[in-house]
C-alpha positions in Angstrom: 13.0 27.7 53.4 11.2 30.0 51.0 14.4 30.5 49.0 14.9 26.7 48.6 11.3 26.2 47.6 11.6 29.1 45.0 14.9 27.6 43.6 13.3 24.1 43.3 10.2 25.6 41.6 12.5 27.4 39.1 14.5 24.3 38.4 11.3 22.3 37.7 10.2 24.9 35.2 13.6 25.4 33.5 14.9 21.8 33.3 12.0 20.4 31.2 12.3 23.2 28.7 16.0 22.6 28.3 15.4 18.8 28.0 13.0 19.4 25.1 15.6 21.2 22.9 16.6 19.4 19.8 20.1 18.2 20.0 22.3 18.6 17.0 23.7 15.3 15.8 26.7 15.7 13.4 26.9 18.2 10.6 23.8 18.9 8.7 24.7 18.8 5.0 22.8 20.6 2.3 23.0 17.7 -0.1 22.8 13.9 0.1 25.8 12.0 -1.3 25.1 9.4 -4.0 26.8 6.1 -3.6 27.8 3.6 -6.2 25.1 1.0 -6.9 25.5 -2.0 -4.6 23.7 -5.3 -4.2 20.3 -3.5 -4.0 20.7 -1.9 -7.4 17.8 -2.1 -9.9 17.8 -5.2 -12.1 15.2 -6.7 -14.4 12.6 -8.7 -12.4 12.5 -12.5 -13.1 9.8 -13.6 -15.6 8.0 -15.4 -12.7 7.3 -12.0 -11.1 5.4 -10.7 -14.1 3.6 -14.1 -14.5 2.5 -13.8 -10.9 1.1 -10.4 -11.5 -0.6 -11.6 -14.7 -2.2 -14.5 -12.9 -3.3 -12.3 -10.0 -4.9 -9.7 -12.4 -6.7 -12.6 -14.2 -8.1 -13.7 -10.8 -9.0 -10.2 -9.6 -10.8 -9.3 -12.8 -13.6 -11.8 -11.9 -16.3 -11.1 -9.4 -16.2 -14.6 -8.0 -14.3 -16.2 -6.4 -13.4 -13.2 -4.2 -10.0 -12.9 -2.6 -11.5 -11.4 0.5 -13.2 -14.7 1.3 -11.0 -17.2 -0.6 -8.3 -18.2 1.9 -6.6 -20.4 -0.7 -6.1 -17.4 -3.0 -4.9 -15.3 0.0 -2.2 -18.0 0.7 -1.2 -18.1 -2.9 -1.0 -14.4 -3.7 -0.8 -12.2 -0.5 2.1 -11.5 1.7 1.6 -12.1 5.5 1.4 -8.3 6.0 -1.2 -7.8 3.3 -3.3 -10.7 4.6 -3.3 -9.0 8.0 -4.2 -5.7 6.4 -7.1 -7.4 4.5 -8.4 -8.9 7.7 -8.2 -5.5 9.4 -10.2 -4.0 6.5 -12.8 -6.7 6.8 -13.1 -6.0 10.6 -13.5 -2.3 10.0 -16.2 -3.0 7.4 -18.2 -5.2 9.9 -18.3 -2.3 12.4 -19.2 0.1 9.6 -22.0 -2.1 8.4 -23.5 -2.4 11.9 -23.6 1.4 12.2 -24.6 2.1 8.6 -26.9 -0.7 7.6 -28.5 1.2 4.7 -25.1 2.2 3.1 -24.5 1.0 -0.5 -20.9 0.3 0.4 -20.0 -3.3 0.2 -17.3 -5.3 2.0 -13.7 -5.5 0.7 -13.5 -7.4 -2.6 -11.4 -8.0 -5.7 -12.4 -4.5 -6.9 -10.5 -3.0 -4.0 -7.2 -4.5 -5.3 -7.8 -2.9 -8.8 -9.1 0.3 -7.1 -12.1 0.5 -9.4 -15.8 -0.3 -9.6 -15.7 -1.1 -13.3 -13.0 -3.5 -14.5 -10.6 -2.2 -17.2 -10.9 -3.8 -20.7 -7.1 -4.3 -21.1 -3.7 -3.9 -19.4 -0.1 -4.0 -20.3 3.1 -4.6 -18.4 5.0 -1.3 -18.6 8.1 -2.3 -16.6 9.4 -5.0 -14.3 12.3 -4.4 -12.0 13.8 -5.9 -8.9 15.4 -4.0 -6.1 16.7 -6.2 -3.3 14.0 -8.6 -2.1 11.2 -6.7 -3.9 10.0 -6.7 -7.4 7.9 -3.8 -8.8 5.7 -4.6 -11.8 4.3 -1.4 -13.4 0.9 -2.1 -15.1 -1.1 0.3 -17.3 -4.8 -0.5 -17.2 -7.1 0.9 -20.0 -10.9 1.3 -20.2 -12.6 1.1 -23.6 -16.0 2.2 -24.9 -19.0 1.1 -22.9 -17.2 1.2 -19.5 -17.5 3.6 -16.7 -14.2 5.3 -17.6 -14.1 5.2 -21.4 -10.7 6.3 -22.8 -9.0 6.3 -19.4 -5.7 4.7 -18.5 -4.2 4.2 -15.1 -0.7 3.3 -13.9 -0.4 1.0 -10.9 2.7 -0.6 -9.4 2.4 -4.1 -8.0 5.0 -4.6 -5.2 5.7 -8.3 -4.7 8.0 -10.0 -2.3 9.4 -13.5 -2.1 7.8 -15.6 0.6 8.4 -19.3 1.2 9.8 -19.7 -2.4 6.9 -17.9 -4.1 6.3 -14.3 -5.2 3.4 -12.6 -3.3 1.7 -9.3 -3.4 2.8 -6.9 -0.7 1.2 -3.6 -1.9 -0.3 -1.8 -4.9 0.4 1.8 -5.6 -2.1 3.7 -7.7 -0.9 6.9 -9.4 -3.1 9.9 -9.8 -5.4 9.7 -12.8 -8.4 11.4 -14.3 -10.8 9.4 -12.1 -8.6 8.3 -9.2 -6.4 9.8 -6.4 -3.0 8.3 -5.7 -2.9 5.7 -3.0 -1.6 2.5 -1.5 -3.6 -0.6 -0.9 -1.8 -1.2 2.4 -2.6 2.3 3.6 -6.3 1.8 2.6 -6.4 -1.5 4.5 -4.9 0.1 7.6 -7.5 2.8 7.9 -9.7 2.8 11.0 -12.8 4.1 9.0 -14.8 2.8 6.1 -15.0 3.3 3.1 
């Protein structure tokens, strides 16, 4: 009986270790093969995509109305995923405000979309491309004299998707700059902490 118990004990210890080993699937290649461009190849984005981003920037550059509370603007410009993300960010802020009532941090606003406290003085469309169902509009923002970031410029990529016949914002990627870290609006909105 002892021998059977010992064998069972050893099997219990050995089997899980063996089950956790990584299985090799196919041959591991040292390089990735490039395929010919297919239907998802990069093409110029339609003019309506850049116009959507221009209209959105015009809206976001004002303090009011604020997209965080303007449901009509959310319907017009935000993808369903980004609307859910914004709602999550607002919920996280409410919890933060209860625990930190003296904090100077405000709720999500138009400024979160441009990732700045001080609006830029100008912008330019650097590139507009479409890959599959997404369009990526690269925008360079610049700050002039008398702003919080005089002489600074910042590259941001607005990722838009087609939803119910209209182009809507799905994410904004900010690239590292002198006064800003790289980041994604979607990732910011998904955080469980504030700010």
